[in-house]
C-alpha positions, 0 to 999 in steps of 0.5 A: 914839430910841426907840417901843414898838408896844403894840397893833396892828389892820389892815384891807384887802379881799380882792382879789375885791373891793378897795371891800369895805368893814368893816360896822362893826356897832356903830355906829349905822346913820344915822350909818354910811351916810354913810361912805366906805371910808377913814373906814370902815377907820379906824374899824375898826382904831381899833376895834380897839385900843380893844375889847382895852383900853378905856383906850385910848378915852381916847388923842389920835388920829393920823391920816394919809393920802395921799389922804383921802377921794378918792372923795368929793372925786371925785364932788365935783369932778364936781358942779361941772363937771356941775351947777355945784352941791354936797351940803353934807352930800356937801361936809362928810363930803369933808375929809380929817381926815373919818375921824378925826373920826368914828372919835372920835364913833363910837366916844366917843373925846373926848383930841382927834384929829390929821389929817397928811400924809405931805410929799413922799408920804414915810410915815415923816415922817407917822410922825414927827410922830404919834409926837412929842407922844410923843418930846418926853414931852407924852403916853406914848401915842397910838394912830396910824392910817393909811389909804387907800381905793380909787382911783377908776380916773378917775385910772388915767392920774394920774400915782401912780395904783396898783391898790393894794388900800386898806390901813388900821392902827392902832397904840398908840405909847409912850414906855414898854416893855413885855411883847410890846412892838415897838421900834421904833428912830428912829435904827437903820439900820433905821429908814428901810428899815421906813418909807418906805410904809405898806405897809413898815411894816405888814411890818416890824410882821408879822414882829415880831410872829412874831419 
């Protein structure tokens, strides 16, 4: 089975400021001021795909993340512990599907979205699940987006804590090869090497772009 990546976009904050966020000047100010880092990064990378080709706005969006709105969720947990109360606005923006939902609203995308958690912390499972509609022929193209924000330092002693920089990227996955498209062979020997983590997949995409 083969997939083709026809467009790709990436966002990552600087080493000096891991909490840095895209400015999103193209988004309504009242809307964007409520958004977290992970949601802002998701909007930014999908916007780049839509900005480069306006027809991409008509594609379905599939979003994957390992931690979702982790910083906002921590804030809610603190509120429950300290005040036994949660603000409705905070809760409504803390759910796992907030980034893709906010992205479709911000960019006027009306084809729908799906949020996927990578099973057993395996990024490959999310990528395959995301591309299932393309592989089975239900869709010719979709937008696949991944994003994870900075992990709050309160989790430093927890298993799985990482100081890696936040990262977001998005790509258009297609069943049809076109000029400049990068090929992903799901049956190939290198598939497992390039798909276990988002950074491995990103490295593969960047090398493919240079080859």
